[in-house]
C-alpha positions, 0 to 999 in steps of 0.5 A, spaced: 507 511 556 514 508 557 520 508 562 526 512 560 530 506 560 525 502 555 525 508 551 533 509 550 534 502 550 529 499 545 527 505 540 531 508 535 533 515 535 530 517 528 525 513 524 527 510 518 526 515 512 520 513 507 524 513 501 527 507 504 521 504 506 517 504 500 517 501 493 522 506 489 519 505 482 514 510 483 519 515 485 524 513 479 518 514 474 517 521 477 524 523 477 524 521 470 518 525 468 522 531 471 528 530 466 532 527 471 536 522 467 541 519 472 537 517 478 543 513 481 547 520 481 541 524 484 544 527 491 538 524 496 539 526 503 538 519 505 540 515 498 537 508 497 541 503 495 544 503 488 542 496 486 534 498 488 534 504 483 537 500 477 532 494 479 526 500 479 529 502 472 529 495 469 522 494 472 519 500 469 522 498 462 519 492 463 512 495 464 513 500 458 514 506 462 522 507 460 525 506 453 531 501 453 537 506 450 539 503 444 547 504 445 547 499 451 543 493 454 542 497 461 535 499 463 533 506 464 532 510 458 527 516 456 520 516 459 515 513 454 508 516 453 505 510 457 510 512 462 508 519 462 501 517 463 503 512 468 506 518 472 499 521 473 496 516 477 497 517 485 499 509 485 504 504 484 507 504 476 504 496 476 497 498 478 497 504 473 499 500 468 493 495 470 489 501 469 491 503 462 491 496 459 484 495 462 482 501 458 484 499 452 481 492 453 474 495 455 474 492 462 476 498 466 471 498 471 473 491 473 480 493 474 479 499 478 475 494 483 481 490 483 486 496 484 483 499 489 482 492 493 490 491 492 492 498 494 487 498 500 491 493 504 489 486 507 481 486 507 481 480 511 480 482 519 482 477 524 478 476 531 484 479 535 484 485 531 477 486 533 479 486 540 475 484 546 472 491 548 465 492 550 465 484 552 460 486 558 455 489 553 455 483 548 454 478 554 448 482 556 445 482 549 446 475 548 444 473 555 437 470 552 441 465 547 441 458 550 447 454 547 454 457 548 457 456 541 451 460 538 452 465 544 459 466 542 458 467 535 453 472 536 457 476 541 463 475 535 458 478 530 456 484 535 464 485 536 464 486 528 458 490 528 461 495 533 468 495 530 465 497 523 461 502 526 467 505 529 470 505 523 464 508 519 464 502 514 457 501 515 452 506 514 448 508 520 441 506 520 
């Protein structure tokens, strides 16, 4: 709960639209697959920067999702077959290109593991992210340990276990 003064002075009236927060390459590829050729002229309710749209088209051209138009050096041609396949994945075009390439080279299971790890976010947990909830319980459970360092390590392990169980990462015993 916040006071009205804090709410009015420190919070934005509206949150930033998602199209301005996320990488735009996937949106551009989807639009190109829907035969919207000039994405920079599309009437977005909140338009992204034209330069970022051009950079997205250029990156998609480098990935092989778009063909370079023959009459100009500007990126942003028609969608290739690889681009259509990339658009089917609910992933960033970079990750979908990794999966397509790994299938060709016979290492798809490894690429799936890498892509899933990369798209999940930060895999490392910091101690402050675990919180100090349940510290009285961990003190009771570690009271039989004599050394202070060993007791602290065991308490940390118990906090991690409780955190993972709360996130349903560990299977119940």
